[in-house]
C-alpha atoms as an extended CHARMM CRD file, in Angstrom:
* protein
*
        68  EXT
         1         1  MET       CA            -62.8160000000       59.8310000000      146.3020000000  PROA      1               0.0000000000
         2         2  ILE       CA            -62.5740000000       63.2350000000      144.6970000000  PROA      2               0.0000000000
         3         3  THR       CA            -59.5230000000       63.9430000000      142.5670000000  PROA      3               0.0000000000
         4         4  ASP       CA            -57.2450000000       66.9820000000      142.7010000000  PROA      4               0.0000000000
         5         5  ARG       CA            -58.5150000000       68.0060000000      139.2730000000  PROA      5               0.0000000000
         6         6  GLU       CA            -62.1370000000       67.8540000000      140.4580000000  PROA      6               0.0000000000
         7         7  ILE       CA            -61.3050000000       69.9210000000      143.5590000000  PROA      7               0.0000000000
         8         8  ASN       CA            -59.6280000000       72.4860000000      141.3210000000  PROA      8               0.0000000000
         9         9  LEU       CA            -62.6000000000       72.6300000000      138.9360000000  PROA      9               0.0000000000
        10        10  LEU       CA            -65.0590000000       73.0350000000      141.8030000000  PROA      10              0.0000000000
        11        11  ALA       CA            -62.9460000000       75.7170000000      143.4820000000  PROA      11              0.0000000000
        12        12  ALA       CA            -62.5820000000       77.6200000000      140.2040000000  PROA      12              0.0000000000
        13        13  TYR       CA            -66.3350000000       77.4570000000      139.6260000000  PROA      13              0.0000000000
        14        14  MET       CA            -67.0820000000       78.6780000000      143.1560000000  PROA      14              0.0000000000
        15        15  VAL       CA            -64.5840000000       81.5380000000      142.9200000000  PROA      15              0.0000000000
        16        16  ASP       CA            -65.8520000000       82.5560000000      139.4760000000  PROA      16              0.0000000000
        17        17  THR       CA            -69.4490000000       82.4480000000      140.6810000000  PROA      17              0.0000000000
        18        18  HSD       CA            -69.1350000000       83.8230000000      144.2200000000  PROA      18              0.0000000000
        19        19  GLY       CA            -65.7360000000       85.4850000000      144.4850000000  PROA      19              0.0000000000
        20        20  ARG       CA            -64.3800000000       85.7390000000      148.0200000000  PROA      20              0.0000000000
        21        21  LYS       CA            -67.7360000000       84.6560000000      149.4190000000  PROA      21              0.0000000000
        22        22  ALA       CA            -66.9000000000       81.1240000000      148.2250000000  PROA      22              0.0000000000
        23        23  LEU       CA            -64.5730000000       80.8740000000      151.2240000000  PROA      23              0.0000000000
        24        24  SER       CA            -67.3770000000       81.4370000000      153.7080000000  PROA      24              0.0000000000
        25        25  TYR       CA            -69.5830000000       78.9300000000      151.8720000000  PROA      25              0.0000000000
        26        26  ALA       CA            -66.8120000000       76.3530000000      152.2200000000  PROA      26              0.0000000000
        27        27  ASP       CA            -66.4050000000       77.2140000000      155.9250000000  PROA      27              0.0000000000
        28        28  THR       CA            -70.1290000000       76.7020000000      156.4540000000  PROA      28              0.0000000000
        29        29  ALA       CA            -70.0320000000       73.3480000000      154.6690000000  PROA      29              0.0000000000
        30        30  VAL       CA            -67.1230000000       72.1890000000      156.8580000000  PROA      30              0.0000000000
        31        31  LEU       CA            -68.9170000000       73.1510000000      160.0720000000  PROA      31              0.0000000000
        32        32  GLU       CA            -72.2020000000       71.5640000000      159.0540000000  PROA      32              0.0000000000
        33        33  LEU       CA            -70.5620000000       68.3370000000      157.9170000000  PROA      33              0.0000000000
        34        34  GLU       CA            -68.5270000000       68.0620000000      161.1190000000  PROA      34              0.0000000000
        35        35  GLN       CA            -71.7010000000       68.5230000000      163.1790000000  PROA      35              0.0000000000
        36        36  ILE       CA            -73.2620000000       65.4850000000      161.5510000000  PROA      36              0.0000000000
        37        37  GLY       CA            -70.0940000000       63.3860000000      161.7960000000  PROA      37              0.0000000000
        38        38  GLU       CA            -69.1050000000       63.5290000000      158.1280000000  PROA      38              0.0000000000
        39        39  SER       CA            -65.3840000000       64.1130000000      158.6770000000  PROA      39              0.0000000000
        40        40  VAL       CA            -64.2710000000       62.7570000000      155.2880000000  PROA      40              0.0000000000
        41        41  ARG       CA            -66.6240000000       65.0920000000      153.4230000000  PROA      41              0.0000000000
        42        42  ALA       CA            -65.6030000000       67.9730000000      155.7010000000  PROA      42              0.0000000000
        43        43  ASP       CA            -61.9540000000       67.3180000000      154.8030000000  PROA      43              0.0000000000
        44        44  ALA       CA            -62.8060000000       67.5310000000      151.0920000000  PROA      44              0.0000000000
        45        45  TRP       CA            -64.4140000000       70.9360000000      151.6930000000  PROA      45              0.0000000000
        46        46  ARG       CA            -61.3420000000       72.0450000000      153.6600000000  PROA      46              0.0000000000
        47        47  MET       CA            -59.1730000000       71.1370000000      150.6900000000  PROA      47              0.0000000000
        48        48  LEU       CA            -61.5380000000       72.9280000000      148.3130000000  PROA      48              0.0000000000
        49        49  ARG       CA            -61.4350000000       76.0110000000      150.5420000000  PROA      49              0.0000000000
        50        50  GLN       CA            -57.6310000000       76.0910000000      150.4740000000  PROA      50              0.0000000000
        51        51  VAL       CA            -57.5590000000       75.8420000000      146.6830000000  PROA      51              0.0000000000
        52        52  ALA       CA            -60.2060000000       78.5910000000      146.4300000000  PROA      52              0.0000000000
        53        53  LEU       CA            -58.1860000000       80.7770000000      148.8090000000  PROA      53              0.0000000000
        54        54  ASP       CA            -55.0830000000       80.2830000000      146.6720000000  PROA      54              0.0000000000
        55        55  MET       CA            -57.0990000000       81.3700000000      143.6280000000  PROA      55              0.0000000000
        56        56  VAL       CA            -58.5900000000       84.4150000000      145.3390000000  PROA      56              0.0000000000
        57        57  GLU       CA            -55.1630000000       85.5170000000      146.5660000000  PROA      57              0.0000000000
        58        58  GLY       CA            -53.4840000000       84.9370000000      143.1930000000  PROA      58              0.0000000000
        59        59  ARG       CA            -51.3090000000       81.9650000000      144.1310000000  PROA      59              0.0000000000
        60        60  ARG       CA            -53.0860000000       79.5280000000      141.8180000000  PROA      60              0.0000000000
        61        61  SER       CA            -54.6210000000       79.9300000000      138.3780000000  PROA      61              0.0000000000
        62        62  ARG       CA            -58.1310000000       78.7490000000      137.5440000000  PROA      62              0.0000000000
        63        63  ASP       CA            -56.6370000000       75.7720000000      135.7050000000  PROA      63              0.0000000000
        64        64  GLY       CA            -54.7020000000       74.7220000000      138.8150000000  PROA      64              0.0000000000
        65        65  GLN       CA            -51.2430000000       76.0140000000      138.0010000000  PROA      65              0.0000000000
        66        66  VAL       CA            -49.3140000000       77.3430000000      140.9760000000  PROA      66              0.0000000000
        67        67  LEU       CA            -48.2590000000       80.9310000000      140.3000000000  PROA      67              0.0000000000
        68        68  HSD       CA            -44.9810000000       82.3530000000      141.5310000000  PROA      68              0.0000000000
C-alpha cells in the first residue's frame, strides 16, 4: 500500500517535472489501469491526480501542507 507521504512526493515530482501535463498523465494511467482490471492501482493514480491538482492550483504545497 502506498502512503500519503509517498503520494505527495510522487505528485510533487510529477508537477515539478511536467507541470499541468502531469494531470493528463495521471488520467491516462487511470484509464489504462481500469481497462486491464487494476482498480486498486487506478485508485492510487486517482489520489495522486487529486494531490497534483491541488498543487497546480495552489491549494497544497510541494511538501504536502494544505494552503489556505
